C-alpha positions as CSV (number, residue, x, y, z in Angstrom):
1,X,73.5,121.1,56.7
2,X,70.8,122.6,58.9
3,X,70.2,120.5,62.0
4,X,67.1,119.9,64.1
5,X,68.8,122.0,66.8
6,X,69.0,124.9,64.4
7,X,65.3,124.6,63.6
8,X,64.4,124.6,67.3
9,X,66.6,127.7,67.8
10,X,64.8,129.4,64.9
11,X,61.4,128.8,66.5
12,X,62.7,130.0,69.9
13,X,63.9,133.3,68.4
14,X,60.6,133.7,66.5
15,X,58.7,133.2,69.7
16,X,60.8,135.5,72.0
17,X,62.1,138.2,69.6
18,X,65.6,138.3,71.1
19,X,68.6,136.0,71.0
20,X,69.0,136.4,74.8
21,X,65.5,135.2,75.6
22,X,65.7,132.4,73.1
23,X,69.0,131.3,74.5
24,X,67.5,131.1,78.0
25,X,64.8,128.7,76.8
26,X,67.1,126.4,74.9
27,X,70.3,126.7,77.0
28,X,72.6,128.7,74.7
29,X,74.4,132.0,74.9
30,X,73.0,134.9,72.8
31,X,76.1,134.7,70.7
32,X,75.6,131.0,70.0
33,X,72.0,131.6,69.1
34,X,73.0,134.3,66.7
35,X,75.6,132.0,65.1
36,X,73.0,129.3,64.6
37,X,70.5,131.7,63.0
38,X,73.1,133.1,60.6
39,X,74.2,129.5,59.7
40,X,70.5,128.6,59.1
41,X,70.0,131.7,56.9
42,X,73.1,130.8,54.9
43,X,72.0,127.2,54.5
44,X,68.6,128.4,53.2
45,X,70.1,131.3,51.3
46,X,67.6,133.8,52.7
47,X,67.3,136.2,55.6
48,X,64.6,135.2,58.1
49,X,64.7,138.1,60.6
50,X,65.0,141.9,60.4
51,X,67.6,142.8,63.0
52,X,67.1,145.8,65.4
53,X,69.3,147.2,68.1
54,X,67.6,145.2,70.8
55,X,65.3,142.7,69.1
56,X,64.8,140.6,65.9
57,X,61.5,140.3,64.0
58,X,60.4,137.7,61.5
59,X,60.4,139.1,58.0
60,X,58.1,137.8,55.2
61,X,60.4,134.8,54.5
62,X,60.6,134.0,58.2
63,X,56.9,134.0,58.7
64,X,56.5,131.6,55.8
65,X,59.2,129.4,57.3
66,X,57.6,129.0,60.7
67,X,54.8,126.5,59.7
68,X,57.2,124.5,57.6
69,X,59.7,124.2,60.4
70,X,57.0,123.3,62.9
71,X,55.8,120.6,60.4
72,X,59.4,119.2,60.2
73,X,59.7,119.0,63.9
74,X,56.3,117.3,64.2
75,X,57.6,114.6,61.8
76,X,60.9,114.3,63.6
77,X,59.3,113.9,67.0
78,X,56.9,111.3,65.6
79,X,59.9,109.3,64.4
80,X,61.6,109.7,67.8
81,X,58.4,108.5,69.6
82,X,58.2,105.5,67.2
83,X,61.6,104.4,68.3
84,X,60.5,104.6,71.9
85,X,57.5,102.5,71.3
86,X,55.1,105.4,71.4
87,X,56.2,106.7,74.8
88,X,55.7,110.4,75.3
89,X,58.8,112.2,76.4
90,X,60.4,115.7,76.6
91,X,59.0,119.0,77.9
92,X,55.5,120.4,77.1
93,X,54.6,124.0,77.9
94,X,50.9,123.9,78.9
95,X,48.5,126.6,80.0
96,X,45.6,125.7,82.3
97,X,42.9,127.5,84.2
98,X,43.4,126.9,87.9
99,X,39.8,125.5,88.1
100,X,40.7,122.8,85.5
101,X,43.4,121.6,87.8
102,X,40.6,120.9,90.3
103,X,38.5,119.3,87.5
104,X,38.8,116.5,85.0
105,X,42.0,117.7,83.4
106,X,43.9,117.0,86.6
107,X,42.9,113.3,86.2
108,X,44.1,113.2,82.6
109,X,47.4,114.9,83.4
110,X,48.1,112.5,86.3
111,X,47.3,109.5,84.1
112,X,49.5,110.6,81.3
113,X,52.5,111.4,83.5
114,X,52.1,108.0,85.3
115,X,52.0,106.2,81.9
116,X,54.9,108.2,80.4
117,X,57.5,108.9,83.1
118,X,59.9,110.7,80.6
119,X,57.2,113.3,80.0
120,X,57.7,116.7,81.6
121,X,54.7,119.1,81.6
122,X,55.4,122.6,82.7
123,X,52.1,124.3,83.7
124,X,51.2,128.0,83.6
125,X,48.0,129.3,85.1
126,X,46.1,132.2,83.8
127,X,43.0,133.3,81.8
128,X,41.6,131.7,78.7
129,X,41.9,134.9,76.6
130,X,45.6,135.2,77.5
131,X,46.3,131.6,76.7
132,X,44.8,132.0,73.2
133,X,47.3,134.7,72.4
134,X,50.2,132.6,73.9
135,X,49.2,129.5,72.0
136,X,48.8,131.3,68.7
137,X,52.2,132.9,69.0
138,X,54.0,129.7,70.0
139,X,54.7,130.8,73.6
140,X,52.7,127.7,74.8
141,X,52.3,124.3,73.1
142,X,48.7,124.1,74.1
143,X,46.2,125.2,76.8
144,X,43.1,124.0,78.6
145,X,40.5,126.7,78.2
146,X,36.8,127.3,78.1
147,X,35.0,127.3,74.8
148,X,36.1,130.5,73.0
149,X,33.1,132.9,72.7
150,X,34.2,134.1,69.3
151,X,36.0,132.7,66.2
152,X,39.7,132.2,66.8
153,X,42.7,132.7,64.5
154,X,42.8,130.3,61.5
155,X,45.9,128.5,62.8
156,X,44.2,127.6,66.1
157,X,42.2,124.4,66.8
158,X,39.9,124.0,69.8
159,X,38.7,120.5,70.8
160,X,36.0,120.1,73.4
161,X,36.9,117.7,76.2
162,X,34.3,117.8,79.0
163,X,31.4,119.9,80.3
164,X,30.7,121.5,83.7
165,X,27.2,122.6,84.6
166,X,26.8,126.2,85.9
167,X,25.3,126.1,89.4
168,X,24.3,128.5,92.1
169,X,26.2,128.3,95.3
170,X,24.9,129.9,98.5
171,X,26.1,129.9,102.1
172,X,24.5,127.8,104.8
173,X,25.1,130.5,107.4
174,X,24.7,133.8,105.5
175,X,25.5,137.2,107.0
176,X,22.5,138.6,105.1
177,X,18.9,137.7,104.6
178,X,18.8,134.9,102.1
179,X,15.5,134.4,100.2
180,X,14.4,130.8,100.0
181,X,13.6,131.0,96.3
182,X,16.8,130.8,94.1
183,X,15.5,133.5,91.7
184,X,14.7,135.9,94.5
185,X,18.1,135.2,95.9
186,X,19.8,136.1,92.7
187,X,17.9,139.4,92.5
188,X,18.3,140.4,96.2
189,X,21.3,138.8,97.8
190,X,24.9,140.1,97.6
191,X,26.3,138.6,94.3
192,X,29.9,137.6,93.8
193,X,30.2,137.8,90.0
194,X,32.8,136.1,87.8
195,X,34.8,138.8,86.0
196,X,32.4,139.6,83.1
197,X,35.3,140.2,80.7
198,X,36.5,136.6,81.0
199,X,35.1,133.7,78.9
200,X,33.5,132.1,82.0
201,X,32.1,135.5,83.0
202,X,30.2,135.6,79.7
203,X,28.7,132.3,80.6
204,X,27.4,133.7,83.9
205,X,25.6,136.4,81.9
206,X,24.0,133.7,79.8
207,X,22.9,131.8,83.0
208,X,21.2,135.0,84.4
209,X,19.5,135.6,81.1
210,X,18.2,132.1,80.9
211,X,16.9,132.3,84.5
212,X,15.1,135.6,83.6
213,X,17.1,137.6,86.1
214,X,17.6,141.1,84.7
215,X,19.8,142.6,87.5
216,X,21.9,141.4,90.5
217,X,23.1,143.1,93.6
218,X,26.9,142.8,92.7
219,X,29.3,143.1,95.6
220,X,32.5,141.8,94.1
221,X,33.8,140.8,90.7
222,X,36.6,138.3,90.7
223,X,38.3,135.9,88.2
224,X,38.9,133.0,90.5
225,X,36.4,130.2,91.2
226,X,38.4,129.3,94.4
227,X,38.3,132.8,95.8
228,X,34.6,133.2,95.0
229,X,33.7,129.9,96.7
230,X,35.6,130.9,99.8
231,X,33.8,134.2,100.1
232,X,30.5,132.3,99.7
233,X,31.5,129.7,102.3
234,X,32.2,132.5,104.8
235,X,28.6,133.8,104.3
236,X,29.3,137.1,102.5
237,X,27.4,136.4,99.2
238,X,26.1,134.0,96.6
239,X,27.6,133.1,93.2
240,X,27.2,131.3,89.9
241,X,30.2,129.0,89.1
242,X,31.0,125.9,87.1
243,X,30.6,122.7,89.0
244,X,34.1,121.3,89.1
245,X,34.6,117.6,88.7
246,X,36.9,116.8,91.6
247,X,35.4,118.9,94.4
248,X,32.6,117.9,96.7
249,X,30.8,121.2,97.4
250,X,27.6,119.2,98.0
251,X,29.2,117.7,101.1
252,X,30.6,121.0,102.4
253,X,28.7,122.0,105.5
254,X,29.2,125.6,104.7
255,X,27.8,125.6,101.2
256,X,24.6,124.7,99.3
257,X,24.8,123.9,95.6
258,X,21.6,124.6,93.6
259,X,20.8,123.7,90.1
260,X,18.8,126.6,88.7
261,X,15.5,125.5,87.0
262,X,15.3,125.9,83.3
263,X,19.1,126.7,83.0
264,X,21.0,124.5,80.6
265,X,24.2,126.6,80.2
266,X,27.4,124.6,80.8
267,X,31.0,125.5,80.8
268,X,32.6,123.5,78.0
269,X,36.3,122.9,78.7
270,X,38.6,122.1,75.8
271,X,42.1,121.9,74.4
272,X,43.4,124.9,72.4
273,X,46.5,124.3,70.1
274,X,47.9,125.3,66.8
275,X,46.8,123.3,63.8
276,X,50.4,122.1,63.5
277,X,53.0,122.1,66.3
278,X,55.8,120.0,67.7
279,X,54.0,118.5,70.7
280,X,51.0,117.0,68.8
281,X,51.7,113.5,70.2
282,X,51.0,114.9,73.7
283,X,47.8,116.8,72.7
284,X,46.5,113.8,70.8
285,X,47.0,111.7,74.0
286,X,45.0,114.2,76.1
287,X,42.1,114.1,73.5
288,X,42.3,110.3,73.5
289,X,42.0,110.2,77.3
290,X,38.7,112.1,77.2
291,X,37.3,110.1,74.3
292,X,37.8,106.9,76.2
293,X,34.5,106.0,78.0
294,X,36.4,104.0,80.6
295,X,38.1,107.0,82.1
296,X,36.6,108.2,85.4
297,X,35.1,111.5,86.5
298,X,34.5,112.9,83.0
299,X,31.5,115.0,82.0
300,X,31.3,114.7,78.2
C-alpha cells in the first residue's frame, strides 16, 4: 500500500523534475526514488510521469494527482500536529524579501520559533516576482512578498499582513546641492531608484505620480533597500523606500526621513502560498500572529 513517504517522494520529483534532485531533498538515492515512484504508479495503476533521458515530467494523470496528494499530506500533518498538542514541527521552506527580515515579519518568525522549538524554517531571500513562481510550482511552501501588482495564478493565495508607508530619505550631509523643498529635491537631486521592474519599484512610480513629479534625475537603479539607504547615508543621492518596522532611520544622524505631502501609497506586505499545501499549519500561525492586536511593531 502507498505510504506517506511515497507521496512526499512523488511531490519532490514533481517539483524538481529529476530523481537525483528529488533524492537530495528527501535523503534518498536516485535509484530509491525511482523504485518508490514505480511502486506508487503500480499501486495507483497509472503512469504519473513521462520519462526522458535526463528528466521526468508530470503527465496529465500526474498533474491531476498533485493537488490530491497535497491535500492528503495536509490532512496527515494536521493529525500529527493534533497528537503533539498543536505544536508546529518539521521543516518549512520560506521565501522572504531581505527588507521583511528587517521589518515586522522578523518579529513574527522569532515568536513562532520560540513557541515551537521543533519548527525549522529555512529562509531564502530574493524578489517577490521570483517567489511567486517558486511558490506556484512547489519549490517553496510560502513567501513573504509585497502585494502582487497583477492577478496571480488561480492556485495561489495572497494574504495581507502589514503595511509600510513609502517615505523620502535624504542625506544630512549631501555631496550635492539639496533643495529644501521635498518636491524640488525629487526633481533636481541625484535619485537612487528602486528597480522599476520589481513590485516595490512599481510602488515608487505610484509615489512619484501622486506627488506630481514627472521626472527624476536617476543616478542608480537597485533592488536592495539596504544598499540604497547606505548610498543615501553617504551623501550621494536621495531615494523613496518603504519605512521598515524595525529600523530607526529617524534617529540616524546621517539620514532624514520625510513623509511626502499628499502621498498615501504604502507597501503592503503579505503571505503568498498555494491554496492547499502541506505546511498550512505554519502559514495559518503566521497569519494569526498578525491578526492579534497584542503583537508589537505591526502596521496593519
